[in-house]
C-alpha positions as CSV (number, residue, x, y, z in Angstrom):
1,M,0.0,0.0,0.0
2,R,1.0,3.6,-0.3
3,A,1.7,5.6,3.0
4,F,3.1,9.0,3.7
5,Q,6.0,8.3,6.1
6,V,8.6,10.1,8.2
7,T,11.8,8.1,7.9
8,K,14.1,10.6,9.5
9,I,13.3,13.2,12.2
10,G,13.8,16.7,10.8
11,S,13.5,15.6,7.2
12,S,10.6,15.8,4.8
13,P,8.1,12.9,4.8
14,H,7.9,10.7,1.6
15,L,5.1,8.8,-0.1
16,L,6.2,5.3,-0.1
17,D,5.1,1.8,-1.1
18,V,5.1,-0.3,2.1
19,P,3.6,-3.6,3.2
20,G,0.0,-3.5,4.3
21,P,-0.7,-3.7,8.0
22,V,-2.4,-6.8,9.6
23,A,-4.7,-6.4,12.6
24,G,-3.3,-7.9,15.8
25,P,-4.9,-8.8,19.1
26,G,-7.4,-6.1,20.1
27,Q,-7.0,-4.3,16.8
28,V,-9.0,-3.7,13.6
29,L,-8.0,-3.0,10.0
30,V,-9.5,0.1,8.5
31,R,-9.7,1.1,4.9
32,I,-9.0,4.8,5.3
33,A,-11.3,7.3,3.5
34,A,-10.2,10.6,5.0
35,C,-7.5,11.7,7.5
36,G,-7.5,14.8,9.7
37,L,-4.3,16.7,9.9
38,N,-3.3,18.7,13.1
39,F,-0.5,21.0,14.1
40,A,0.9,18.0,16.1
41,D,1.6,16.3,12.9
42,L,4.0,19.0,11.9
43,L,5.7,18.9,15.3
44,M,6.1,15.1,14.9
45,I,8.2,15.7,11.7
46,E,10.6,17.7,13.8
47,G,10.5,15.3,16.8
48,K,9.0,18.1,19.0
49,Y,5.7,16.5,19.9
50,Q,5.4,14.8,23.2
51,D,4.0,11.6,21.6
52,T,6.3,11.5,18.5
53,P,6.5,7.8,17.4
54,A,9.8,6.1,16.6
55,V,10.9,6.3,12.9
56,P,9.8,5.2,10.5
57,F,6.1,6.1,11.1
58,T,3.1,7.0,9.0
59,M,1.7,10.5,9.7
60,G,-1.9,11.2,10.5
61,M,-3.4,11.1,14.0
62,E,-7.1,10.8,13.2
63,V,-9.0,9.0,10.5
64,C,-12.4,8.0,9.2
65,G,-12.9,4.8,7.2
66,T,-14.5,1.4,6.9
67,M,-13.6,-1.4,9.2
68,I,-12.5,-4.4,6.9
69,A,-11.0,-7.0,9.3
70,Q,-10.9,-7.8,13.0
71,G,-7.8,-9.0,14.9
72,P,-7.9,-11.8,17.4
73,G,-10.2,-11.3,20.3
74,V,-12.2,-8.5,18.6
75,T,-16.0,-8.9,18.3
76,A,-16.9,-5.2,17.6
77,P,-17.0,-3.2,15.4
78,V,-18.0,-5.6,12.7
79,A,-16.7,-5.5,9.1
80,G,-18.4,-2.9,7.0
81,T,-18.8,-0.4,9.9
82,R,-17.8,3.1,9.2
83,V,-15.7,4.3,12.1
84,A,-13.7,7.3,13.2
85,V,-10.6,6.7,15.4
86,V,-7.7,8.6,16.9
87,G,-4.6,6.3,16.6
88,G,-1.9,8.9,17.0
89,Q,-0.3,7.9,13.7
90,G,-1.1,5.8,10.6
91,G,-3.7,8.0,9.1
92,L,-2.0,9.0,5.8
93,A,-2.2,5.6,4.2
94,E,-4.6,3.4,2.3
95,T,-5.2,1.2,5.3
96,G,-4.3,1.2,8.9
97,V,-4.6,-0.9,12.1
98,F,-6.1,0.8,15.2
99,P,-7.3,-0.3,18.7
100,A,-10.9,-1.6,18.4
101,A,-11.8,0.0,21.7
102,A,-10.9,3.4,20.3
103,C,-13.2,3.2,17.2
104,I,-16.4,5.2,17.1
105,A,-19.2,4.5,14.8
106,V,-19.8,7.5,12.5
107,P,-23.3,8.8,12.2
108,E,-24.9,8.3,8.8
109,G,-25.2,11.9,7.9
110,M,-21.6,12.8,8.8
111,P,-19.3,13.0,5.8
112,D,-15.9,11.1,6.0
113,T,-14.0,14.4,5.8
114,V,-15.9,15.9,8.8
115,A,-15.6,12.8,10.9
116,A,-11.8,12.5,10.3
117,G,-11.1,16.1,11.5
118,F,-13.7,16.2,14.3
119,Q,-12.2,14.3,17.2
120,V,-9.0,16.1,18.2
121,A,-10.2,19.6,17.7
122,Y,-13.6,19.3,19.2
123,G,-12.5,16.7,21.9
124,T,-9.8,19.2,22.9
125,S,-12.1,22.2,23.0
126,H,-15.0,20.5,24.8
127,L,-13.1,18.9,27.6
128,A,-10.8,21.9,28.0
129,L,-13.7,24.3,28.4
130,T,-16.0,22.0,30.5
131,R,-13.7,20.0,32.6
132,R,-10.6,22.2,33.1
133,A,-12.0,25.8,32.8
134,R,-15.5,25.1,34.0
135,L,-16.8,27.7,31.6
136,K,-20.2,29.2,32.6
137,A,-22.9,30.6,30.4
138,T,-22.6,34.0,32.0
139,E,-18.9,34.3,31.2
140,T,-16.7,35.7,28.5
141,L,-14.4,33.4,26.6
142,V,-11.4,34.8,24.7
143,V,-9.9,32.6,21.9
144,P,-6.6,33.7,20.3
145,G,-5.9,31.9,17.0
146,A,-9.7,31.6,16.5
147,A,-9.6,30.7,12.8
148,G,-7.4,27.6,13.4
149,G,-8.7,24.1,14.0
150,V,-8.9,24.0,17.8
151,G,-9.5,27.7,18.0
152,L,-12.5,27.6,15.7
153,A,-13.9,24.5,17.5
154,A,-13.5,26.5,20.8
155,V,-15.5,29.4,19.4
156,E,-18.3,27.0,18.4
157,V,-18.2,25.0,21.7
158,G,-18.1,28.2,23.8
159,K,-21.2,29.5,22.0
160,A,-23.0,26.2,22.5
161,L,-22.2,26.4,26.2
162,G,-23.8,29.9,26.3
163,A,-20.7,32.0,26.7
164,R,-20.0,35.3,25.1
165,V,-17.1,34.7,22.7
166,I,-14.3,37.2,21.7
167,A,-12.3,35.7,18.8
168,V,-8.8,36.9,18.0
169,A,-7.4,36.2,14.5
170,R,-5.2,37.9,11.9
171,G,-6.8,39.5,8.9
172,E,-10.4,40.2,7.8
173,E,-10.8,36.8,6.1
174,K,-10.0,34.9,9.3
175,L,-12.0,37.2,11.4
176,G,-15.0,36.5,9.1
177,I,-14.6,32.8,9.6
178,A,-14.7,33.2,13.3
179,R,-17.7,35.5,13.1
180,A,-19.5,33.0,11.0
181,A,-18.7,30.3,13.6
182,G,-20.6,32.4,16.2
183,A,-18.1,34.8,17.7
184,D,-19.9,37.8,19.4
185,H,-16.8,40.1,18.9
186,V,-13.7,39.8,16.8
187,I,-10.3,41.4,17.2
188,D,-7.6,41.6,14.6
189,A,-4.4,40.0,16.0
190,G,-2.4,43.0,14.8
191,A,-4.2,45.3,17.2
192,D,-3.7,46.0,20.9
193,H,-5.3,42.8,22.2
194,K,-5.2,43.7,25.9
195,A,-6.8,47.1,25.5
196,E,-9.5,45.8,23.1
197,I,-10.4,42.8,25.3
198,R,-10.5,45.1,28.3
199,A,-12.8,47.5,26.4
200,L,-15.2,44.6,25.8
201,G,-15.3,43.7,29.5
202,G,-12.3,41.5,30.0
203,A,-11.8,37.7,29.9
204,D,-13.2,35.2,32.3
205,V,-11.7,32.2,30.4
206,V,-8.9,32.3,27.8
207,Y,-8.5,29.4,25.4
208,D,-4.9,29.9,24.0
209,P,-3.5,27.6,21.3
210,V,-1.0,30.2,20.2
211,G,1.2,31.2,23.1
212,G,3.8,33.9,23.1
213,A,2.6,37.5,22.8
214,A,-1.1,36.3,22.4
215,F,-0.9,34.6,25.8
216,T,0.7,37.7,27.4
217,A,-1.9,40.1,26.0
218,A,-4.9,37.9,27.0
219,L,-3.6,37.4,30.4
220,G,-3.2,41.1,30.9
221,A,-6.9,41.5,30.0
222,C,-8.2,38.9,32.5
223,N,-10.9,39.5,35.0
224,R,-10.4,38.5,38.6
225,E,-10.6,34.6,39.1
226,A,-10.1,34.1,35.4
227,R,-8.9,30.8,34.0
228,V,-6.3,30.7,31.2
229,L,-6.0,27.4,29.3
230,V,-2.7,26.6,27.8
231,I,-3.7,24.5,24.7
232,G,-0.6,24.8,22.5
233,L,2.3,26.9,21.4
234,A,1.6,27.5,17.7
235,S,3.7,30.7,17.8
236,G,6.8,28.7,18.6
237,E,7.4,30.8,21.7
238,V,7.2,29.4,25.2
239,Q,6.1,32.5,27.2
240,P,7.0,33.2,30.8
241,V,4.1,33.4,33.2
242,P,4.2,36.5,35.5
243,A,3.3,35.1,39.0
244,N,2.6,38.6,40.3
245,I,-0.4,38.9,37.9
246,L,-1.7,35.5,38.9
247,L,-1.4,36.6,42.6
248,V,-3.1,39.9,42.4
249,K,-6.0,38.7,40.3
250,N,-6.4,35.1,41.7
251,T,-5.9,33.9,38.2
252,D,-5.5,30.1,37.3
253,V,-3.2,29.1,34.4
254,I,-4.2,25.6,33.4
255,G,-2.4,23.2,31.2
256,F,-4.4,20.9,29.0
257,Y,-3.4,17.9,26.9
258,W,-6.3,16.0,25.4
259,G,-4.1,13.1,24.6
260,G,-3.5,12.6,28.3
261,L,-7.3,12.0,28.9
262,C,-8.0,9.7,26.0
263,C,-6.7,6.5,24.4
264,L,-3.6,7.7,22.5
């Protein structure tokens, strides 16, 4: 079969012909229809992701496809079932083997492409906002990087939870995407984030997949007892956290890694 593999950390992946996988105990073989790509896939190429597999590995953390064979000890799902699964790797290939217990039956009306890109972004946003930040319907959620995968999901989930959402993104096109997803207010990332967020009443919860200057600006606009979620560092900058601001405003800075709460 064909697979898009990383054979050396730090080098470009290659489309290769490799032997097809066989389902082992507790696994299923899936004919892959679509693969969701995440920022973590790019980090894996450089060996910078916390769960980077040993080389060689096939890229693609999450997929949607049809289950075509069961490994020993597997009784469900049955062959022919359309499933979505987060396997951590193996998605950019014609077929892949994944844990049967991690497979989720896909609703009939959900396209393969939607199902493939749904789990990581929406799983991250939903659990981060509900379990870790305890977002309330009366609160204001600020989302830097709001037009990216997890950022846009956070805008939608925040609105579904009843919060007022302030989306931060760069450029009118991206701001329009965030607005269409339900953001109540949008702020261009080139502006003075802190002043504009404060002018809108400040942040009760910050969902930050960007890091760096975006984190610092949003933290400076937090209300008392705000919660700041560290989702990722897409800017490439690991920012210092000023403890004096946390102290004065009783602010929580909360790390969140969805992979640590699921079956990766």
